[in-house]
N, C-alpha and C positions, 0 to 999 in steps of 0.2 A: 504494500500500500504506500501511497505517497504521504510523506510527512517531512517536516523540516529537520535538518541535521542538528541545528543549534538554535536556541532561542535565548533572548535576554531574560524572560520570565517564563516559568513553567505553565502558569495558568493565567488566562486573560479574562477580562470582562466580556460579556456577550456583545455589547455595542449595538449601534443602529446601522442598518443597511441604507446606503444612499439610494434614492429613488431612480434617478436617471444619471448616466455617465456620458461624458463626451470624450474621455481620454482614450478608451479602447473601443470606439464604435465603428472604426473603419478596418477593412481587411488590410493586413500588412504583409502576409507571406503567401497565401494561397489565392485561388480564383473563386472559391466557394467557401462560405462560412455558415456557422450555426450561431445565431444571435439570440441572446436572452431578451424576452419581452416583458419580464416582471422581475422585481428583486427577490432574492431568496438565498438560502444556504444550500450548497451542494457538498456532499460528503466525499471523502477520498474513494470510498467504494463505488459511489455513483459515477465519479469521474473515470475510474478504471473500467467499469462496466460499459460506459458509453464508448470509450476508446476501443474496447474489444469488439463491440457491435459494429462500429464504423469500419475497422480494419478487416473484419471478417466479411462484411458486405462488399468491400472493395476488392477482396481477394488479394490483399497485399500489393496492389498496384497503386502507384502514386505516392504522395507524401502527405502525412497528417501532422498538424501542429496542435498542441494543447496550450491554450492561452491562459488557463486558470491553474492555480496551485493551492492546495489546502494548507493554510498556514495558521489557522486559528484553532486552538484546542477547546473542546467542549467537555466539561467535567460532569460527572454524575455520582451521586451518593448511592450506596447499596440500598436495596429495599429493606423495610422494617428496621431502620436505624433512627434513633431519636434525633431531635433537632440539636443543632450546635455541633461542636467538635470539628469545626473548620470546613473548608471546601473539599469536595469529593475528588477522586482520582480522575485523570484524563481518560475519557471513554472513546472519543473519536476526534478526527480532524476534519474541519470544514473550510470552505472558501465562501466568503461573502460575495455574491454576484449582484451587481447593480443592473437595472434595466438598461438595455441598449449595448451591453458589452458583448464582444465576440468571444465565444467559448472554444470553438474548434474551427480549424481551417484545413482545406484540402486543395492540393494542386496535382495536376497530371492525370486527371480522369475526366470522363465525359459528364455532361450536365445531368443526364438521367441516372448515372451511377452515383454521383454525388448526392442527388436528391433522395435516392433510395437508402443510401448509407446514413444520411443525416436523419431521415425519418425513423430508421431503426434505432439510432442513437438517442434521438429526442424522447423516445418512449421510456428510456432509462432515467431521465432527469425529472426532478420534482417541480420544475418551473416551465412556463410556456416559452417556446422557442420559435424561431423563424429562420428559414433558409434564405441566405442572401448571396448575390453574385456581384462580380466587379462591374 
């Protein structure tokens, strides 16, 4: 699974997700992209499952770029534990995705292949997405 090698602090606050982004809203590497249409949190498992679905549908032809990385730890306390005693252990890693950001990009495949691959990958994600082209 994806996770950072090193962090300044082990546990973070949840924080708020920005509604709309302008920084990563354009394609940088590929001809086709999968764009987030709503803000949300995407876990490391969901990122990997989406990548596998896209590469399997493309039959390993072309190049795939992942533009998101899970850098935020989410903690959870065990069930049936009393209140207090500090924050729980790190349970999973997530990436905060703003609306309008590009999640995945593909280069070197046809338009139909890219659309079918992204539709298979979008079903693995918990947020609404849209397929865009150059």
